[in-house]
C-alpha positions in Angstrom: 3.7 25.3 -5.9 2.7 22.4 -3.7 5.2 21.5 -1.0 4.9 17.8 -0.2 6.4 17.8 3.3 5.8 15.4 6.2 2.7 17.3 7.3 1.2 17.2 3.8 1.8 13.5 3.5 0.1 12.9 6.9 -2.9 14.9 5.6 -3.0 12.7 2.5 -3.0 9.5 4.6 -5.7 10.9 6.9 -7.8 11.9 3.9 -7.3 8.4 2.4 -8.8 6.8 5.5 -11.7 9.2 5.5 -12.3 8.6 1.8 -12.2 4.8 2.4 -14.9 5.1 5.0 -17.0 7.5 2.9 -16.8 5.4 -0.3 -17.5 2.2 1.5 -20.5 3.5 3.5 -22.1 5.5 0.7 -21.2 3.0 -2.1 -20.1 5.8 -4.3 -17.0 4.3 -5.8 -18.3 4.6 -9.4 -19.0 8.4 -9.2 -15.7 9.0 -7.5 -13.8 7.2 -10.2 -15.7 9.1 -12.9 -14.8 12.3 -11.1 -11.1 11.5 -11.1 -11.2 10.4 -14.8 -13.0 13.4 -16.0 -10.7 15.8 -14.2 -7.7 14.1 -15.6 -8.9 13.0 -19.0 -9.0 16.5 -20.7 -5.2 16.8 -20.9 -3.6 17.9 -24.2 0.0 16.8 -24.5 0.8 19.4 -27.2 -0.6 22.5 -25.5 0.0 21.3 -21.9 -3.5 22.2 -20.9 -6.2 20.4 -19.0 -5.4 17.4 -16.9 -5.7 16.6 -13.2 -5.7 20.1 -11.9 -9.0 20.2 -9.9 -10.7 22.6 -12.4 -13.6 20.2 -12.9 -15.3 21.9 -10.0 -15.7 24.9 -12.3 -16.9 22.8 -15.2 -19.8 20.8 -13.8 -22.3 22.3 -16.3 -20.3 20.7 -19.2 -22.6 17.9 -20.7 -19.9 15.1 -20.2 -19.9 16.0 -16.5 -23.6 15.6 -15.9 -24.1 14.1 -12.5 -20.5 14.6 -11.3 -21.6 17.3 -8.8 -22.6 14.4 -6.6 -19.0 13.3 -6.4 -17.7 16.9 -6.0 -20.1 17.5 -3.1 -19.2 14.2 -1.4 -15.5 15.1 -1.7 -16.2 18.5 -0.2 -17.3 16.8 3.0 -13.9 15.2 3.4 -11.9 18.1 1.9 -13.2 20.4 4.6 -11.3 18.2 7.2 -8.1 18.4 5.2 -8.0 22.0 3.7 -4.2 21.8 3.0 -4.7 19.2 0.3 -5.2 20.6 -3.2 -8.4 19.7 -5.1 -6.3 18.2 -7.8 -4.7 15.8 -5.4 -8.0 15.1 -3.6 -10.0 14.1 -6.7 -7.2 11.7 -7.9 -6.9 10.2 -4.4 -10.7 9.7 -4.4 -10.3 7.7 -7.7 -7.5 5.6 -6.3 -9.4 4.8 -3.1 -12.6 4.0 -5.2 -10.7 1.3 -7.1 -9.1 -0.2 -4.0 -12.4 -0.2 -1.9 -14.1 -2.2 -4.6 -11.4 -4.9 -4.9 -9.2 -3.4 -7.6 -5.5 -3.0 -7.7 -3.6 -0.9 -5.1 -2.4 2.1 -7.1 0.7 4.0 -5.9 -0.3 7.6 -5.2 2.2 10.5 -5.4 0.9 13.8 -4.1 1.8 17.3 -5.4 -0.7 18.4 -8.1 -1.3 22.1 -8.2 -4.9 23.5 -8.5 -5.9 25.5 -11.5 -7.5 28.8 -10.3 -10.2 28.6 -13.0 -11.4 26.6 -15.9 -8.9 26.3 -18.7 -9.1 25.5 -22.4 -9.6 21.8 -22.1 -9.9 19.0 -24.6 -12.8 16.7 -25.3 -13.7 13.7 -23.1 -14.7 10.5 -24.9 -18.2 10.4 -26.2 -20.1 7.1 -25.6 -21.2 7.0 -29.2 -17.7 7.3 -30.6 -15.8 4.8 -32.8 -12.2 3.5 -32.7 -10.9 6.6 -34.4 -12.6 8.8 -31.9 -11.1 6.9 -28.9 -7.6 7.1 -30.4 -8.0 10.8 -31.1 -9.0 11.5 -27.5 -6.5 9.2 -25.7 -3.6 9.7 -28.1 -4.1 13.5 -27.6 -3.3 12.8 -23.9 -0.2 10.8 -24.7 -1.8 7.5 -23.9 -1.7 4.2 -25.9 -4.1 1.7 -27.4 -3.4 -0.5 -24.3 -4.3 2.4 -22.0 -7.5 2.9 -23.9 -8.6 -0.7 -23.3 -7.5 -1.0 -19.8 -9.0 2.3 -18.6 -12.2 1.3 -20.3 -12.2 -1.6 -17.9 -13.3 0.9 -15.2 -16.8 0.4 -16.6 -16.8 -2.7 -14.4 -18.0 -0.1 -11.8 -21.2 1.7 -11.9 -24.0 2.1 -14.4 -25.1 4.5 -17.2 -27.9 6.9 -16.4 -30.3 8.1 -19.2 -30.4 11.6 -17.9 -26.6 11.9 -18.1 -25.5 9.9 -21.2 -28.6 8.8 -22.9 -28.0 5.2 -22.0 -29.3 3.3 -18.9 -28.1 0.2 -17.0 -25.0 -1.4 -15.6 -22.1 -2.8 -17.6 -21.6 -5.9 -15.4 -23.7 -8.0 -13.1 -22.0 -6.5 -10.0 -21.5 -2.8 -10.6 -19.8 -2.3 -7.2 -17.0 -4.9 -7.8 -13.8 -4.0 -9.6 -12.8 -7.1 -11.6 -12.4 -8.2 -15.2 -16.0 -9.1 -15.8 -16.4 -6.1 -18.1 -14.1 -7.8 -20.7 -15.9 -11.1 -20.3 -19.2 -9.4 -21.0 -17.7 -7.6 -24.1 -16.8 -11.0 -25.6 -20.2 -12.5 -24.9 -22.0 -9.8 -26.9 -25.3 -8.1 -26.1 -27.0 -9.4 -23.0 -30.4 -8.3 -21.6 -30.1 -5.9 -18.7 -26.5 -4.9 -19.4 -25.3 -1.9 -21.3 -22.7 -1.7 -24.0 -21.9 1.8 -25.4 -20.7 2.0 -29.0 -17.3 2.8 -27.5 -17.5 -0.5 -25.6 -18.4 -2.5 -28.6 -15.6 -1.0 -30.7 -13.1 -2.6 -28.3 -14.0 -6.0 -29.8 -14.5 -4.8 -33.3 -11.0 -3.2 -33.6 -8.4 -6.1 -33.9 -5.7 -4.3 -31.8 -8.2 -3.4 -29.0 -9.6 -6.9 -29.1 -6.3 -8.6 -28.4 -6.2 -6.7 -25.1 -9.8 -7.5 -24.3 -9.1 -11.2 -24.8 -6.0 -11.0 -22.5 -7.8 -9.2 -19.7 -10.9 -11.5 -19.9 -8.6 -14.4 -19.1 -7.3 -13.0 -15.9 -9.1 -14.0 -12.7 -9.3 -13.2 -9.0 -6.6 -11.4 -7.0 -4.4 -10.8 -10.1 -6.6 -7.8 -10.7 -7.8 -7.3 -7.2 -6.4 -5.9 -4.0 -3.1 -7.1 -2.7 -0.9 -6.2 -5.7 2.2 -4.5 -4.5 4.1 -1.6 -6.1 5.8 -2.1 -9.4 9.4 -2.9 -8.3 11.3 -1.6 -11.3 14.8 0.0 -11.4 13.5 3.3 -10.1 11.7 1.7 -7.2 14.9 -0.1 -6.2 16.8 3.2 -6.4 14.3 4.7 -4.0 14.7 1.8 -1.6 18.4 2.4 -1.5 17.9 6.1 -0.9 15.5 5.4 1.9 17.9 2.9 3.3 20.6 5.6 3.5 18.2 8.1 5.1 17.0 5.5 7.6 20.6 4.7 8.6 21.2 8.4 9.3 18.0 8.8 11.3 18.4 5.6 13.3 22.1 6.3 14.1 21.6 10.0 15.1 18.4 9.5 17.1 19.5 6.1 18.6 16.0 4.8 17.8 16.9 1.3 16.5 14.9 -0.6 19.2 11.6 1.1 18.5 12.2 0.9 14.7 12.7 -2.9 15.1 9.6 -3.1 17.3 7.6 -1.3 14.6 8.6 -3.7 11.9 7.8 -6.7 14.1 4.5 -5.5 15.3 3.4 -4.7 11.7 4.4 -8.1 10.5 3.5 -10.2 13.6 -0.2 -10.1 13.2 -0.2 -12.5 10.3 -2.6 -15.5 10.2 -1.6 -18.1 7.7 -5.1 -19.7 7.7 -7.1 -16.6 7.0 -4.2 -14.9 5.0 -4.9 -11.7 7.0 -2.6 -9.3 8.9 1.2 -9.3 8.3 3.6 -6.7 7.0 1.2 -4.5 5.1 1.7 -1.1 6.7 -1.7 -1.2 8.5 -0.1 -0.5 11.9 -0.1 3.2 10.9 -3.9 3.1 11.2 -5.1 4.9 14.3 -7.2 1.9 15.3 -4.3 -0.5 15.2 -1.8 1.9 16.6 -4.1 2.3 19.7 -3.9 -1.5 20.4 -2.4 -2.1 23.9 0.6 -4.0 22.4 1.5 -1.1 20.2 1.8 1.6 22.9 4.6 4.0 22.1 5.0 3.0 18.5 3.6 6.3 17.3 7.1 7.6 17.8 8.5 5.2 15.2 5.5 5.8 12.8 6.2 9.6 13.0 9.9 9.1 12.4 9.2 6.9 9.4 6.8 9.6 8.1 9.7 12.0 7.7 11.4 9.4 5.5 8.2 8.6 3.6 7.8 12.3 2.7 11.1 12.1 0.9 10.3 8.8 -0.8 6.6 8.8 -1.5 6.7 6.1 -4.1 7.7 3.5 -1.4 4.9 1.7 0.3 4.5 2.0 4.1 4.7 -1.8 4.2 8.1 -1.8 2.6 9.3 1.2 4.6 8.5 -0.2 8.0 10.2 -3.5 7.2 13.2 -1.7 5.8 13.4 0.3 9.0 13.6 -3.0 11.0 16.3 -4.4 8.7 18.4 -1.2 9.0 17.9 -1.0 12.8 19.5 -4.4 13.1 22.4 -3.6 10.8 23.1 -0.2 12.4 23.5 -1.7 15.8 26.0 -4.4 14.7 23.6 -7.2 13.8 23.5 -9.4 10.7 22.8 -8.2 7.2 19.2 -9.2 6.4 18.2 -9.9 2.8 15.5 -7.4 1.9 13.1 -7.8 -1.0 10.7 -4.9 -1.7 7.2 -5.2 -3.1 4.8 -5.3 -0.2 1.4 -3.7 -0.8 -0.2 -1.4 1.7 -3.4 -2.2 3.4 -6.0 -0.1 5.3 -7.5 -3.2 7.0 -6.3 -3.7 10.5 -6.5 -7.1 12.2 -8.4 -7.6 15.4 -6.5 -6.9 18.7 -4.7 -9.8 20.4 -2.6 -11.4 17.7 0.8 -10.2 19.1 2.7 -12.1 21.8 1.8 -11.3 25.4 4.9 -10.6 27.6 3.2 -12.6 30.4 2.8 -15.7 28.2 4.6 -19.0 28.5 5.8 -21.5 26.0 2.4 -22.7 25.0 1.3 -19.1 24.3 4.4 -18.4 22.2 3.9 -21.4 20.1 0.2 -20.5 19.6 1.2 -17.0 18.3 4.1 -18.0 16.2 2.7 -21.2 14.8 -0.4 -19.2 13.7 2.0 -17.1 11.5 3.6 -20.3 10.1 6.9 -19.9 12.1 8.8 -22.6 14.0 10.4 -23.1 17.4 13.7 -22.0 16.1 12.1 -18.8 14.7 10.6 -18.2 18.2 13.9 -18.3 19.9 15.9 -16.5 17.2 13.5 -13.6 16.9 13.3 -13.3 20.7 17.0 -12.5 20.5 15.9 -9.1 19.2 15.4 -8.2 22.9 19.1 -7.6 22.8 18.0 -4.2 21.7 16.0 -1.7 23.8 14.3 -1.7 27.1 10.8 -2.2 28.4 8.8 0.8 29.7 6.3 0.4 32.5 3.7 2.7 30.9 3.7 0.5 27.7 4.1 -3.1 29.0 3.9 -3.0 32.7 7.6 -3.9 32.9 10.7 -1.7 33.3 14.3 -2.1 32.3 16.7 -3.3 29.6 17.4 -7.0 28.8 21.1 -6.6 28.3 23.9 -4.3 29.6 24.2 -2.5 26.2 20.6 -2.1 24.8 21.9 -0.4 21.6 24.2 -3.3 20.6 22.8 -6.2 18.6 24.7 -9.4 19.8 24.0 -12.6 21.6 24.1 -11.2 25.1 20.4 -11.7 25.5 20.9 -15.5 25.5 24.0 -15.2 27.8 21.9 -13.3 30.3 19.0 -15.8 30.1 21.3 -18.7 31.1 22.7 -16.7 34.0 19.3 -16.3 35.6 18.2 -13.1 37.4 20.7 -10.2 37.1 20.4 -7.0 39.0 19.2 -4.1 36.8 18.2 -6.4 33.9 14.8 -7.5 32.9 13.4 -11.0 32.1 9.8 -11.2 31.0 7.8 -14.3 31.7 8.0 -15.0 27.9 11.8 -14.7 28.1 12.0 -17.1 31.0 9.9 -19.6 29.0 12.8 -20.0 26.6 15.0 -21.6 29.2 12.2 -23.5 31.0 11.0 -25.3 27.8 13.6 -28.0 26.8 13.2 -27.5 23.0 13.6 -23.7 23.3 16.5 -24.1 25.7 18.6 -26.0 23.2 18.5 -23.0 20.9 19.2 -20.6 23.7 22.3 -22.6 24.7 23.5 -22.7 21.1 23.1 -19.0 20.5 24.8 -18.1 23.8 27.9 -20.1 22.7 27.9 -19.2 19.0 27.0 -15.7 18.0 27.7 -16.4 14.4 25.0 -19.1 14.4 22.6 -16.8 16.1 23.2 -14.1 13.5 22.7 -16.6 10.7 19.4 -18.0 12.2 18.2 -14.5 13.1 18.6 -13.2 9.6 16.7 -16.1 8.2 13.9 -15.8 10.7 13.6 -12.0 10.4 13.3 -12.3 6.6 10.5 -14.9 7.1 8.7 -12.6 9.5 9.1 -9.6 7.2 7.6 -11.5 4.2 4.7 -13.3 5.8 1.8 -13.5 3.3 3.8 -11.8 0.5 6.5 -12.8 -1.9 8.2 -9.5 -2.7 9.6 -9.4 -6.2 13.3 -8.4 -5.9 14.4 -8.0 -9.5 12.9 -6.7 -12.7 13.6 -10.1 -14.3 11.3 -11.7 -11.8 8.5 -9.2 -12.7 9.0 -10.2 -16.4 8.3 -13.8 -15.5 5.0 -13.0 -13.9 4.0 -10.3 -16.4 1.5 -12.4 -18.3 -0.4 -13.6 -15.2 -0.4 -10.2 -13.7 -1.3 -8.4 -16.9 -4.5 -6.8 -15.9 -3.4 -5.6 -12.4 -0.2 -4.2 -13.7 -1.9 -2.6 -16.7 -4.7 -1.0 -14.6 -2.2 0.4 -12.1 0.2 1.8 -14.7 -2.5 3.3 -16.9 -4.3 4.9 -14.0 -1.0 6.4 -12.7 -0.3 7.9 -16.1 -3.8 9.3 -16.4 -3.7 10.8 -12.9 -0.3 12.4 -13.4 -0.9 14.0 -16.8 0.0 17.7 -16.9 1.8 17.6 -13.6 4.5 15.4 -15.1 5.2 18.3 -17.5 4.5 21.1 -15.0 5.9 20.0 -11.7 4.0 21.8 -9.0 5.7 20.0 -6.1 8.9 19.0 -4.6 9.9 16.4 -2.0 
């Protein structure tokens, strides 16, 4: 049995980063994806044998697995650093990362697959010379559908055939290291010099049912299939969000960690650049590189606390979890209820250092930082009101002390204190003082100091804007249905790969959370 606890989840994230680096540097995404497919694609739904159990490492001499030893050996380099992770999980994680590195959809990954101790009776993998009946026989045996057949075949957008392995030679698309929908476009064009089409590829346009999907996926362009798709926010995902919300309430209340949870949410979101569409609430703050930025000193505490929750709710993205933690932190300490819409995708790409506000900055600096995100003067002042929670620490910011007399209560006392001027025992950063020195900012400070209800209303609006910079989280299943057609390929790839990678373990649960 595989126990997916907080430590195991940390190992998975560390391995993901290492795989990302390896695959990007070695340009080995195609072989990694083939490794994941071939380990999973032998499942038999009737006998409950085969599937993603890591046993491919015992079956490398099987003809369909010619050349896959390259992928196994590359994985072994990273696996040695993360021995706790099963081979079954590791090979499927490698496939997920291979798709993401090459521009494909972000695929939710749930750990917990048990390793098979030896090779088992396994079914047949698809033969490149097969026909439609052969494809259906192989995939239907696994419990997959006609749509799954076509969308998983789209992985031929990556890599090339090698004569010594399959009897064919050449790439399937013009750019064999880019995951996009060009495979389907090439299928509809017919034979083309320099490009390969297996008989199993050609049958996708010869069979009328398969061809309908090929036509659909050939129409989809750009990011719809690429990186940046969030999780599928269905009824089950929403239930997980509510469970995580309850767990966050308990942790934040018992550990009195609302201030650092709110800071985590802000610092993950506050790197957004509306011109370049980079940064923002994408979970990248957990990356060691970004976490080591000067402005993020001390935030490892919050990341580790969230990891305990993430281990219980692995389906939820880090991006959603960190923003949910910020929302709950405000609510637990008496602040306004903030509308939360899930659906943020995770990213491994950290922005350059220097995008967050500097405590020593004045009005011009604040506007430069917040305008870059697409926020307004009102947002600047309202969000600064979050300093009603917590205190500064000299070893993190160079400053020491709380902003208000009750740093665990969310109210409008921050603005009241700003208008009083210096108060013994209370802190005012240069960026705080700028709010009363600038005439535009001061009008909002005076309003919020007199009217807490108005502050709560504006804060909730500004916090929501900050938490959704660069994304439009789908909040209901009905919304997803509206975008289903335009997102057809990304959603189909994600769902089909998830099904393929979880076969066997869905019937034989080797894990618990």
